[in-house]
VEXZAMI-979979 format. One record per residue: residue number from 1; residue in three letters; x, y, z of N, C-alpha, C, O in turn; chain. Coordinates in steps of 0.02 Angstrom, whole numbers, plus 50000, padded with zeros to 5 digits. Each point is the difference from the previous one (the first is absolute). Example, Ala and Ser with C-alpha at 12.3 -4.5 7.8 and 13.67 -1.06 7.14 Angstrom:
# VEXZAMI-979979
<node><n>1</n><res>ALA</res><n_px>50660</n_px><n_py>49716</n_py><n_pz>50390</n_pz><ca_px>49955</ca_px><ca_py>50059</ca_py><ca_pz>50000</ca_pz><c_px>50045</c_px><c_py>50060</c_py><c_pz>50000</c_pz><o_px>50052</o_px><o_py>49999</o_py><o_pz>50033</o_pz><chain>A</chain></node>
<node><n>2</n><res>SER</res><n_px>49930</n_px><n_py>50054</n_py><n_pz>49931</n_pz><ca_px>50042</ca_px><ca_py>50059</ca_py><ca_pz>50003</ca_pz><c_px>49961</c_px><c_py>50055</c_py><c_pz>50037</c_pz><o_px>50025</o_px><o_py>50055</o_py><o_pz>50008</o_pz><chain>A</chain></node>
This chain:
# VEXZAMI-979979
<node><n>1</n><res>MET</res><n_px>50662</n_px><n_py>50698</n_py><n_pz>50176</n_pz><ca_px>49941</ca_px><ca_py>49978</ca_py><ca_pz>50035</ca_pz><c_px>49949</c_px><c_py>49975</c_py><c_pz>49949</c_pz><o_px>49990</o_px><o_py>50031</o_py><o_pz>49948</o_pz><chain>A</chain></node>
<node><n>2</n><res>ASP</res><n_px>49977</n_px><n_py>49913</n_py><n_pz>50068</n_pz><ca_px>49948</ca_px><ca_py>49974</ca_py><ca_pz>49957</ca_pz><c_px>49938</c_px><c_py>50043</c_py><c_pz>50005</c_pz><o_px>49986</o_px><o_py>50029</o_py><o_pz>50053</o_pz><chain>A</chain></node>
<node><n>3</n><res>SER</res><n_px>49978</n_px><n_py>49975</n_py><n_pz>49893</n_pz><ca_px>49936</ca_px><ca_py>50035</ca_py><ca_pz>50002</ca_pz><c_px>49947</c_px><c_py>49954</c_py><c_pz>49971</c_pz><o_px>50015</o_px><o_py>49953</o_py><o_pz>49965</o_pz><chain>A</chain></node>
<node><n>4</n><res>ASN</res><n_px>49924</n_px><n_py>50062</n_py><n_pz>50051</n_pz><ca_px>49944</ca_px><ca_py>49961</ca_py><ca_pz>49975</ca_pz><c_px>49970</c_px><c_py>50035</c_py><c_pz>49940</c_pz><o_px>49999</o_px><o_py>50061</o_py><o_pz>49996</o_pz><chain>A</chain></node>
<node><n>5</n><res>ILE</res><n_px>49975</n_px><n_py>49899</n_py><n_pz>49957</n_pz><ca_px>49967</ca_px><ca_py>50025</ca_py><ca_pz>49940</ca_pz><c_px>49929</c_px><c_py>49974</c_py><c_pz>50002</c_pz><o_px>49989</o_px><o_py>49941</o_py><o_pz>50012</o_pz><chain>A</chain></node>
<node><n>6</n><res>SER</res><n_px>49963</n_px><n_py>50102</n_py><n_pz>49975</n_pz><ca_px>49930</ca_px><ca_py>49979</ca_py><ca_pz>49997</ca_pz><c_px>49984</c_px><c_py>49974</c_py><c_pz>49930</c_pz><o_px>50023</o_px><o_py>50028</o_py><o_pz>49950</o_pz><chain>A</chain></node>
<node><n>7</n><res>LEU</res><n_px>49938</n_px><n_py>49919</n_py><n_pz>50048</n_pz><ca_px>49978</ca_px><ca_py>49971</ca_py><ca_pz>49937</ca_pz><c_px>49924</c_px><c_py>50000</c_py><c_pz>49997</c_pz><o_px>49967</o_px><o_py>49989</o_py><o_pz>50050</o_pz><chain>A</chain></node>
<node><n>8</n><res>PHE</res><n_px>50008</n_px><n_py>50023</n_py><n_pz>49892</n_pz><ca_px>49928</ca_px><ca_py>49994</ca_py><ca_pz>49988</ca_pz><c_px>49992</c_px><c_py>49948</c_py><c_pz>49945</c_pz><o_px>50023</o_px><o_py>50011</o_py><o_pz>49944</o_pz><chain>A</chain></node>
<node><n>9</n><res>VAL</res><n_px>49946</n_px><n_py>49933</n_py><n_pz>50072</n_pz><ca_px>49992</ca_px><ca_py>49946</ca_py><ca_pz>49951</ca_pz><c_px>49928</c_px><c_py>49976</c_py><c_pz>49998</c_pz><o_px>49964</o_px><o_py>50005</o_py><o_pz>50049</o_pz><chain>A</chain></node>
<node><n>10</n><res>GLU</res><n_px>50018</n_px><n_py>49970</n_py><n_pz>49894</n_pz><ca_px>49935</ca_px><ca_py>49967</ca_py><ca_pz>49993</ca_pz><c_px>50011</c_px><c_py>49925</c_py><c_pz>49999</c_pz><o_px>50044</o_px><o_py>49976</o_py><o_pz>49965</o_pz><chain>A</chain></node>
<node><n>11</n><res>ILE</res><n_px>49916</n_px><n_py>49988</n_py><n_pz>50074</n_pz><ca_px>50006</ca_px><ca_py>49928</ca_py><ca_pz>50003</ca_pz><c_px>49931</c_px><c_py>49970</c_py><c_pz>49988</c_pz><o_px>49949</o_px><o_py>50033</o_py><o_pz>50012</o_pz><chain>A</chain></node>
<node><n>12</n><res>PRO</res><n_px>50048</n_px><n_py>49904</n_py><n_pz>49965</n_pz><ca_px>49935</ca_px><ca_py>49967</ca_py><ca_pz>49991</ca_pz><c_px>49961</c_px><c_py>49996</c_py><c_pz>50066</c_pz><o_px>50030</o_px><o_py>49994</o_py><o_pz>50054</o_pz><chain>A</chain></node>
<node><n>13</n><res>GLU</res><n_px>49905</n_px><n_py>50010</n_py><n_pz>49941</n_pz><ca_px>49958</ca_px><ca_py>49999</ca_py><ca_pz>50060</ca_pz><c_px>50011</c_px><c_py>49937</c_py><c_pz>50042</c_pz><o_px>50001</o_px><o_py>50004</o_py><o_pz>50061</o_pz><chain>A</chain></node>
<node><n>14</n><res>ALA</res><n_px>50006</n_px><n_py>49939</n_py><n_pz>49906</n_pz><ca_px>50010</ca_px><ca_py>49937</ca_py><ca_pz>50037</ca_pz><c_px>50065</c_px><c_py>50003</c_py><c_pz>50041</c_pz><o_px>50001</o_px><o_py>49976</o_py><o_pz>50057</o_pz><chain>A</chain></node>
<node><n>15</n><res>LEU</res><n_px>50051</n_px><n_py>50053</n_py><n_pz>49915</n_pz><ca_px>50063</ca_px><ca_py>50007</ca_py><ca_pz>50036</ca_pz><c_px>49991</c_px><c_py>50048</c_py><c_pz>50059</c_pz><o_px>50027</o_px><o_py>49988</o_py><o_pz>50055</o_pz><chain>A</chain></node>
<node><n>16</n><res>HIS</res><n_px>49937</n_px><n_py>50066</n_py><n_pz>49935</n_pz><ca_px>49987</ca_px><ca_py>50047</ca_py><ca_pz>50054</ca_pz><c_px>49961</c_px><c_py>49967</c_py><c_pz>50056</c_pz><o_px>50014</o_px><o_py>50012</o_py><o_pz>50059</o_pz><chain>A</chain></node>
<node><n>17</n><res>GLN</res><n_px>49938</n_px><n_py>49947</n_py><n_pz>49924</n_pz><ca_px>49960</ca_px><ca_py>49966</ca_py><ca_pz>50052</ca_pz><c_px>50045</c_px><c_py>49952</c_py><c_pz>50040</c_pz><o_px>49994</o_px><o_py>49997</o_py><o_pz>50062</o_pz><chain>A</chain></node>
<node><n>18</n><res>SER</res><n_px>50049</n_px><n_py>49967</n_py><n_pz>49905</n_pz><ca_px>50046</ca_px><ca_py>49955</ca_py><ca_pz>50035</ca_pz><c_px>50048</c_px><c_py>50040</c_py><c_pz>50044</c_pz><o_px>50013</o_px><o_py>49981</o_py><o_pz>50057</o_pz><chain>A</chain></node>
<node><n>19</n><res>PHE</res><n_px>50011</n_px><n_py>50073</n_py><n_pz>49917</n_pz><ca_px>50045</ca_px><ca_py>50045</ca_py><ca_pz>50036</ca_pz><c_px>49965</c_px><c_py>50026</c_py><c_pz>50063</c_pz><o_px>50029</o_px><o_py>50000</o_py><o_pz>50055</o_pz><chain>A</chain></node>
<node><n>20</n><res>GLN</res><n_px>49909</n_px><n_py>50023</n_py><n_pz>49937</n_pz><ca_px>49963</ca_px><ca_py>50027</ca_py><ca_pz>50057</ca_pz><c_px>49985</c_px><c_py>49946</c_py><c_pz>50052</c_pz><o_px>50003</o_px><o_py>50013</o_py><o_pz>50060</o_pz><chain>A</chain></node>
<node><n>21</n><res>THR</res><n_px>49980</n_px><n_py>49927</n_py><n_pz>49917</n_pz><ca_px>49987</ca_px><ca_py>49944</ca_py><ca_pz>50047</ca_pz><c_px>50063</c_px><c_py>49985</c_py><c_pz>50040</c_pz><o_px>49997</o_px><o_py>49989</o_py><o_pz>50060</o_pz><chain>A</chain></node>
<node><n>22</n><res>PHE</res><n_px>50061</n_px><n_py>50011</n_py><n_pz>49906</n_pz><ca_px>50063</ca_px><ca_py>49988</ca_py><ca_pz>50034</ca_pz><c_px>50011</c_px><c_py>50053</c_py><c_pz>50054</c_pz><o_px>50017</o_px><o_py>49983</o_py><o_pz>50057</o_pz><chain>A</chain></node>
<node><n>23</n><res>LEU</res><n_px>49973</n_px><n_py>50080</n_py><n_pz>49926</n_pz><ca_px>50011</ca_px><ca_py>50054</ca_py><ca_pz>50048</ca_pz><c_px>49949</c_px><c_py>49998</c_py><c_pz>50058</c_pz><o_px>50017</o_px><o_py>50014</o_py><o_pz>50057</o_pz><chain>A</chain></node>
<node><n>24</n><res>ASP</res><n_px>49922</n_px><n_py>49967</n_py><n_pz>49927</n_pz><ca_px>49948</ca_px><ca_py>49997</ca_py><ca_pz>50052</ca_pz><c_px>50014</c_px><c_py>49945</c_py><c_pz>50051</c_pz><o_px>49980</o_px><o_py>50007</o_py><o_pz>50058</o_pz><chain>A</chain></node>
<node><n>25</n><res>THR</res><n_px>50053</n_px><n_py>49940</n_py><n_pz>49921</n_pz><ca_px>50012</ca_px><ca_py>49944</ca_py><ca_pz>50046</ca_pz><c_px>50069</c_px><c_py>50003</c_py><c_pz>50033</c_pz><o_px>50016</o_px><o_py>49958</o_py><o_pz>50041</o_pz><chain>A</chain></node>
<node><n>26</n><res>ARG</res><n_px>50024</n_px><n_py>50092</n_py><n_pz>49940</n_pz><ca_px>50067</ca_px><ca_py>50007</ca_py><ca_pz>50029</ca_pz><c_px>50012</c_px><c_py>50073</c_py><c_pz>50019</c_pz><o_px>50028</o_px><o_py>50038</o_py><o_pz>49961</o_pz><chain>A</chain></node>
<node><n>27</n><res>PRO</res><n_px>49951</n_px><n_py>49981</n_py><n_pz>50099</n_pz><ca_px>50004</ca_px><ca_py>50070</ca_py><ca_pz>50020</ca_pz><c_px>50071</c_px><c_py>50026</c_py><c_pz>50007</c_pz><o_px>50010</o_px><o_py>50061</o_py><o_pz>49999</o_pz><chain>A</chain></node>
<node><n>28</n><res>ASP</res><n_px>50040</n_px><n_py>49895</n_py><n_pz>50006</n_pz><ca_px>50069</ca_px><ca_py>50024</ca_py><ca_pz>50005</ca_pz><c_px>50030</c_px><c_py>50017</c_py><c_pz>49932</c_pz><o_px>50056</o_px><o_py>50026</o_py><o_pz>49996</o_pz><chain>A</chain></node>
<node><n>29</n><res>TRP</res><n_px>49908</n_px><n_py>49960</n_py><n_pz>49950</n_pz><ca_px>50022</ca_px><ca_py>50018</ca_py><ca_pz>49932</ca_pz><c_px>49961</c_px><c_py>50061</c_py><c_pz>49977</c_pz><o_px>49942</o_px><o_py>50009</o_py><o_pz>50019</o_pz><chain>A</chain></node>
<node><n>30</n><res>ASP</res><n_px>50090</n_px><n_py>50031</n_py><n_pz>49939</n_pz><ca_px>49964</ca_px><ca_py>50055</ca_py><ca_pz>49968</ca_pz><c_px>50016</c_px><c_py>49999</c_py><c_pz>49925</c_pz><o_px>50042</o_px><o_py>49961</o_py><o_pz>49977</o_pz><chain>A</chain></node>
<node><n>31</n><res>GLN</res><n_px>49924</n_px><n_py>50081</n_py><n_pz>49987</n_pz><ca_px>50006</ca_px><ca_py>50001</ca_py><ca_pz>49926</ca_pz><c_px>50072</c_px><c_py>50011</c_py><c_pz>49979</c_pz><o_px>50024</o_px><o_py>49967</o_py><o_pz>49954</o_pz><chain>A</chain></node>
<node><n>32</n><res>ASP</res><n_px>50011</n_px><n_py>50079</n_py><n_pz>50078</n_pz><ca_px>50069</ca_px><ca_py>50015</ca_py><ca_pz>49981</ca_pz><c_px>50046</c_px><c_py>49940</c_py><c_pz>50012</c_pz><o_px>50044</o_px><o_py>49985</o_py><o_pz>49958</o_pz><chain>A</chain></node>
<node><n>33</n><res>ARG</res><n_px>49947</n_px><n_py>49982</n_py><n_pz>50098</n_pz><ca_px>50042</ca_px><ca_py>49942</ca_py><ca_pz>50016</ca_pz><c_px>49990</c_px><c_py>49943</c_py><c_pz>49949</c_pz><o_px>50048</o_px><o_py>49970</o_py><o_pz>49978</o_pz><chain>A</chain></node>
<node><n>34</n><res>VAL</res><n_px>49889</n_px><n_py>50017</n_py><n_pz>50005</n_pz><ca_px>49985</ca_px><ca_py>49947</ca_py><ca_pz>49951</ca_pz><c_px>50030</c_px><c_py>50017</c_py><c_pz>49932</c_pz><o_px>50032</o_px><o_py>49957</o_py><o_pz>49969</o_pz><chain>A</chain></node>
<node><n>35</n><res>MET</res><n_px>49958</n_px><n_py>50104</n_py><n_pz>50009</n_pz><ca_px>50026</ca_px><ca_py>50019</ca_py><ca_pz>49934</ca_pz><c_px>50076</c_px><c_py>49999</c_py><c_pz>49998</c_pz><o_px>50029</o_px><o_py>49979</o_py><o_pz>49950</o_pz><chain>A</chain></node>
<node><n>36</n><res>SER</res><n_px>50003</n_px><n_py>50043</n_py><n_pz>50102</n_pz><ca_px>50073</ca_px><ca_py>50000</ca_py><ca_pz>50003</ca_pz><c_px>50026</c_px><c_py>49928</c_py><c_pz>49998</c_pz><o_px>50047</o_px><o_py>49985</o_py><o_pz>49963</o_pz><chain>A</chain></node>
<node><n>37</n><res>ALA</res><n_px>49923</n_px><n_py>49971</n_py><n_pz>50076</n_pz><ca_px>50021</ca_px><ca_py>49929</ca_py><ca_pz>50000</ca_pz><c_px>49988</c_px><c_py>49967</c_py><c_pz>49932</c_pz><o_px>50043</o_px><o_py>49965</o_py><o_pz>49975</o_pz><chain>A</chain></node>
<node><n>38</n><res>ALA</res><n_px>49898</n_px><n_py>50047</n_py><n_pz>49997</n_pz><ca_px>49983</ca_px><ca_py>49968</ca_py><ca_pz>49936</ca_pz><c_px>50044</c_px><c_py>50025</c_py><c_pz>49943</c_pz><o_px>50024</o_px><o_py>49959</o_py><o_pz>49961</o_pz><chain>A</chain></node>
<node><n>39</n><res>LEU</res><n_px>49986</n_px><n_py>50105</n_py><n_pz>50035</n_pz><ca_px>50040</ca_px><ca_py>50027</ca_py><ca_pz>49945</ca_pz><c_px>50073</c_px><c_py>49980</c_py><c_pz>50006</c_pz><o_px>50032</o_px><o_py>49982</o_py><o_pz>49951</o_pz><chain>A</chain></node>
<node><n>40</n><res>SER</res><n_px>49996</n_px><n_py>50021</n_py><n_pz>50109</n_pz><ca_px>50070</ca_px><ca_py>49981</ca_py><ca_pz>50008</ca_pz><c_px>50010</c_px><c_py>49925</c_py><c_pz>49986</c_pz><o_px>50050</o_px><o_py>49982</o_py><o_pz>49969</o_pz><chain>A</chain></node>
<node><n>41</n><res>LEU</res><n_px>49904</n_px><n_py>49975</n_py><n_pz>50053</n_pz><ca_px>50006</ca_px><ca_py>49929</ca_py><ca_pz>49984</ca_pz><c_px>49994</c_px><c_py>49988</c_py><c_pz>49925</c_pz><o_px>50038</o_px><o_py>49960</o_py><o_pz>49972</o_pz><chain>A</chain></node>
<node><n>42</n><res>PHE</res><n_px>49915</n_px><n_py>50072</n_py><n_pz>49996</n_pz><ca_px>49993</ca_px><ca_py>49993</ca_py><ca_pz>49927</ca_pz><c_px>50065</c_px><c_py>50019</c_py><c_pz>49965</c_pz><o_px>50023</o_px><o_py>49964</o_py><o_pz>49956</o_pz><chain>A</chain></node>
<node><n>43</n><res>LEU</res><n_px>50006</n_px><n_py>50092</n_py><n_pz>50062</n_pz><ca_px>50062</ca_px><ca_py>50022</ca_py><ca_pz>49969</ca_pz><c_px>50058</c_px><c_py>49952</c_py><c_pz>50012</c_pz><o_px>50040</o_px><o_py>49986</o_py><o_pz>49955</o_pz><chain>A</chain></node>
<node><n>44</n><res>LEU</res><n_px>49965</n_px><n_py>49988</n_py><n_pz>50105</n_pz><ca_px>50053</ca_px><ca_py>49951</ca_py><ca_pz>50015</ca_pz><c_px>49992</c_px><c_py>49937</c_py><c_pz>49959</c_pz><o_px>50050</o_px><o_py>49970</o_py><o_pz>49978</o_pz><chain>A</chain></node>
<node><n>45</n><res>GLN</res><n_px>49889</n_px><n_py>50009</n_py><n_pz>50010</n_pz><ca_px>49988</ca_px><ca_py>49938</ca_py><ca_pz>49964</ca_pz><c_px>50002</c_px><c_py>50007</c_py><c_pz>49925</c_pz><o_px>50011</o_px><o_py>49950</o_py><o_pz>49965</o_pz><chain>A</chain></node>
<node><n>46</n><res>ASN</res><n_px>49980</n_px><n_py>50110</n_py><n_pz>50008</n_pz><ca_px>49989</ca_px><ca_py>50006</ca_py><ca_pz>49928</ca_pz><c_px>50050</c_px><c_py>50044</c_py><c_pz>49963</c_pz><o_px>49994</o_px><o_py>50008</o_py><o_pz>49939</o_pz><chain>A</chain></node>
<node><n>47</n><res>ARG</res><n_px>50053</n_px><n_py>50021</n_py><n_pz>50095</n_pz><ca_px>50049</ca_px><ca_py>50042</ca_py><ca_pz>49965</ca_pz><c_px>50053</c_px><c_py>49957</c_py><c_pz>49966</c_pz><o_px>50023</o_px><o_py>49951</o_py><o_pz>50030</o_pz><chain>A</chain></node>
<node><n>48</n><res>PRO</res><n_px>49997</n_px><n_py>50067</n_py><n_pz>49909</n_pz><ca_px>50055</ca_px><ca_py>49964</ca_py><ca_pz>49968</ca_pz><c_px>50064</c_px><c_py>50009</c_py><c_pz>50039</c_pz><o_px>50009</o_px><o_py>50051</o_py><o_pz>50034</o_pz><chain>A</chain></node>
<node><n>49</n><res>ALA</res><n_px>50036</n_px><n_py>49902</n_py><n_pz>49961</n_pz><ca_px>50062</ca_px><ca_py>50000</ca_py><ca_pz>50038</ca_pz><c_px>50041</c_px><c_py>50064</c_py><c_pz>49988</c_pz><o_px>50033</o_px><o_py>50025</o_py><o_pz>50046</o_pz><chain>A</chain></node>
<node><n>50</n><res>ASN</res><n_px>49966</n_px><n_py>50001</n_py><n_pz>49894</n_pz><ca_px>50040</ca_px><ca_py>50059</ca_py><ca_pz>49984</ca_pz><c_px>49970</c_px><c_py>50065</c_py><c_pz>50027</c_pz><o_px>50031</o_px><o_py>50053</o_py><o_pz>49992</o_pz><chain>A</chain></node>
<node><n>51</n><res>GLU</res><n_px>49911</n_px><n_py>49944</n_py><n_pz>50039</n_pz><ca_px>49967</ca_px><ca_py>50059</ca_py><ca_pz>50029</ca_pz><c_px>49995</c_px><c_py>49995</c_py><c_pz>50076</c_pz><o_px>49956</o_px><o_py>50033</o_py><o_pz>50029</o_pz><chain>A</chain></node>
<node><n>52</n><res>ARG</res><n_px>50085</n_px><n_py>49928</n_py><n_pz>50002</n_pz><ca_px>49993</ca_px><ca_py>49987</ca_py><ca_pz>50071</ca_pz><c_px>50047</c_px><c_py>50041</c_py><c_pz>50045</c_pz><o_px>50020</o_px><o_py>49976</o_py><o_pz>50053</o_pz><chain>A</chain></node>
<node><n>53</n><res>GLN</res><n_px>49997</n_px><n_py>50084</n_py><n_pz>49927</n_pz><ca_px>50046</ca_px><ca_py>50040</ca_py><ca_pz>50039</ca_pz><c_px>49969</c_px><c_py>50023</c_py><c_pz>50066</c_pz><o_px>50038</o_px><o_py>50015</o_py><o_pz>50046</o_pz><chain>A</chain></node>
<node><n>54</n><res>ASN</res><n_px>49897</n_px><n_py>49987</n_py><n_pz>49960</n_pz><ca_px>49968</ca_px><ca_py>50023</ca_py><ca_pz>50062</ca_pz><c_px>49968</c_px><c_py>49944</c_py><c_pz>50041</c_pz><o_px>49958</o_px><o_py>50013</o_py><o_pz>50042</o_pz><chain>A</chain></node>
<node><n>55</n><res>ASP</res><n_px>50062</n_px><n_py>49925</n_py><n_pz>49944</n_pz><ca_px>49968</ca_px><ca_py>49944</ca_py><ca_pz>50035</ca_pz><c_px>50008</c_px><c_py>50003</c_py><c_pz>50076</c_pz><o_px>49954</o_px><o_py>49982</o_py><o_pz>50036</o_pz><chain>A</chain></node>
<node><n>56</n><res>ARG</res><n_px>50102</n_px><n_py>50041</n_py><n_pz>49988</n_pz><ca_px>50010</ca_px><ca_py>50003</ca_py><ca_pz>50072</ca_pz><c_px>49950</c_px><c_py>50047</c_py><c_pz>50032</c_pz><o_px>49970</o_px><o_py>49984</o_py><o_pz>50051</o_pz><chain>A</chain></node>
<node><n>57</n><res>GLN</res><n_px>50022</n_px><n_py>50075</n_py><n_pz>49920</n_pz><ca_px>49952</ca_px><ca_py>50049</ca_py><ca_pz>50027</ca_pz><c_px>49928</c_px><c_py>49975</c_py><c_pz>49993</c_pz><o_px>49960</o_px><o_py>50009</o_py><o_pz>50045</o_pz><chain>A</chain></node>
<node><n>58</n><res>THR</res><n_px>50025</n_px><n_py>49959</n_py><n_pz>49899</n_pz><ca_px>49933</ca_px><ca_py>49974</ca_py><ca_pz>49989</ca_pz><c_px>49985</c_px><c_py>49944</c_py><c_pz>50049</c_pz><o_px>49945</o_px><o_py>49997</o_py><o_pz>50027</o_pz><chain>A</chain></node>
<node><n>59</n><res>ALA</res><n_px>50103</n_px><n_py>49960</n_py><n_pz>49985</n_pz><ca_px>49991</ca_px><ca_py>49945</ca_py><ca_pz>50048</ca_pz><c_px>49990</c_px><c_py>50028</c_py><c_pz>50071</c_pz><o_px>49960</o_px><o_py>49974</o_py><o_pz>50038</o_pz><chain>A</chain></node>
<node><n>60</n><res>ARG</res><n_px>50076</n_px><n_py>50079</n_py><n_pz>49978</n_pz><ca_px>49993</ca_px><ca_py>50031</ca_py><ca_pz>50066</ca_pz><c_px>49929</c_px><c_py>50028</c_py><c_pz>50009</c_pz><o_px>49970</o_px><o_py>49992</o_py><o_pz>50053</o_pz><chain>A</chain></node>
<node><n>61</n><res>ILE</res><n_px>50005</n_px><n_py>50041</n_py><n_pz>49896</n_pz><ca_px>49932</ca_px><ca_py>50028</ca_py><ca_pz>50003</ca_pz><c_px>49949</c_px><c_py>49944</c_py><c_pz>50008</c_pz><o_px>49953</o_px><o_py>50005</o_py><o_pz>50039</o_pz><chain>A</chain></node>
<node><n>62</n><res>TYR</res><n_px>50056</n_px><n_py>49940</n_py><n_pz>49923</n_pz><ca_px>49955</ca_px><ca_py>49943</ca_py><ca_pz>50006</ca_pz><c_px>50001</c_px><c_py>49972</c_py><c_pz>50071</c_pz><o_px>49947</o_px><o_py>49990</o_py><o_pz>50030</o_pz><chain>A</chain></node>
<node><n>63</n><res>LEU</res><n_px>50111</n_px><n_py>49996</n_py><n_pz>49997</n_pz><ca_px>50005</ca_px><ca_py>49971</ca_py><ca_pz>50066</ca_pz><c_px>49974</c_px><c_py>50047</c_py><c_pz>50054</c_pz><o_px>49966</o_px><o_py>49978</o_py><o_pz>50047</o_pz><chain>A</chain></node>
<node><n>64</n><res>ASP</res><n_px>50048</n_px><n_py>50086</n_py><n_pz>49947</n_pz><ca_px>49974</ca_px><ca_py>50049</ca_py><ca_pz>50048</ca_pz><c_px>49923</c_px><c_py>50001</c_py><c_pz>49997</c_pz><o_px>49967</o_px><o_py>50006</o_py><o_pz>50052</o_pz><chain>A</chain></node>
<node><n>65</n><res>SER</res><n_px>50005</n_px><n_py>49988</n_py><n_pz>49888</n_pz><ca_px>49927</ca_px><ca_py>50000</ca_py><ca_pz>49994</ca_pz><c_px>49970</c_px><c_py>49937</c_py><c_pz>50031</c_pz><o_px>49950</o_px><o_py>50004</o_py><o_pz>50036</o_pz><chain>A</chain></node>
<node><n>66</n><res>ILE</res><n_px>50079</n_px><n_py>49939</n_py><n_pz>49950</n_pz><ca_px>49974</ca_px><ca_py>49937</ca_py><ca_pz>50027</ca_pz><c_px>50005</c_px><c_py>49998</c_py><c_pz>50076</c_pz><o_px>49953</o_px><o_py>49978</o_py><o_pz>50033</o_pz><chain>A</chain></node>
<node><n>67</n><res>PHE</res><n_px>50102</n_px><n_py>50045</n_py><n_pz>49994</n_pz><ca_px>50011</ca_px><ca_py>49996</ca_py><ca_pz>50073</ca_pz><c_px>49982</c_px><c_py>50064</c_py><c_pz>50036</c_pz><o_px>50016</o_px><o_py>50009</o_py><o_pz>50059</o_pz><chain>A</chain></node>
<node><n>68</n><res>LYS</res><n_px>49951</n_px><n_py>50037</n_py><n_pz>49905</n_pz><ca_px>49971</ca_px><ca_py>50061</ca_py><ca_pz>50029</ca_pz><c_px>50051</c_px><c_py>50045</c_py><c_pz>50033</c_pz><o_px>49987</o_px><o_py>50028</o_py><o_pz>50053</o_pz><chain>A</chain></node>
<node><n>69</n><res>ARG</res><n_px>50070</n_px><n_py>49979</n_py><n_pz>49917</n_pz><ca_px>50049</ca_px><ca_py>50049</ca_py><ca_pz>50023</ca_pz><c_px>49995</c_px><c_py>50060</c_py><c_pz>49954</c_pz><o_px>49992</o_px><o_py>49992</o_py><o_pz>49939</o_pz><chain>A</chain></node>
<node><n>70</n><res>PRO</res><n_px>50012</n_px><n_py>50068</n_py><n_pz>50089</n_pz><ca_px>49999</ca_px><ca_py>50058</ca_py><ca_pz>49956</ca_pz><c_px>50060</c_px><c_py>49999</c_py><c_pz>49953</c_pz><o_px>50055</o_px><o_py>49981</o_py><o_pz>50020</o_pz><chain>A</chain></node>
<node><n>71</n><res>VAL</res><n_px>49935</n_px><n_py>50040</n_py><n_pz>49918</n_pz><ca_px>50054</ca_px><ca_py>50002</ca_py><ca_pz>49952</ca_pz><c_px>50050</c_px><c_py>50053</c_py><c_pz>50022</c_pz><o_px>49982</o_px><o_py>50059</o_py><o_pz>50007</o_pz><chain>A</chain></node>
<node><n>72</n><res>GLU</res><n_px>50080</n_px><n_py>49921</n_py><n_pz>50003</n_pz><ca_px>50052</ca_px><ca_py>50046</ca_py><ca_pz>50021</ca_pz><c_px>50039</c_px><c_py>50022</c_py><c_pz>49940</c_pz><o_px>49992</o_px><o_py>49974</o_py><o_pz>49945</o_pz><chain>A</chain></node>
<node><n>73</n><res>GLN</res><n_px>50050</n_px><n_py>50075</n_py><n_pz>50067</n_pz><ca_px>50044</ca_px><ca_py>50022</ca_py><ca_pz>49946</ca_pz><c_px>50044</c_px><c_py>49942</c_py><c_pz>49979</c_pz><o_px>50032</o_px><o_py>49969</o_py><o_pz>50043</o_pz><chain>A</chain></node>
<node><n>74</n><res>LEU</res><n_px>49971</n_px><n_py>50016</n_py><n_pz>49892</n_pz><ca_px>50037</ca_px><ca_py>49943</ca_py><ca_pz>49975</ca_pz><c_px>50070</c_px><c_py>50020</c_py><c_pz>49981</c_pz><o_px>50039</o_px><o_py>49958</o_py><o_pz>49978</o_pz><chain>A</chain></node>
């Protein structure tokens, strides 16, 4: 079964303001959904080919985040 991990990160204030504006104008999105979509897309786009063993699971998390489906056991 998949589990969630909490992260505590510091981000620049300008990025936080943009993030908050995005969330304020899109009530169907929340902080967790945005972070999950952003991180999974970043990993899909930037991982070297020899480190892509989890691409299928990462792509599934990205698509579930974008289309607002709860992440199921992969």
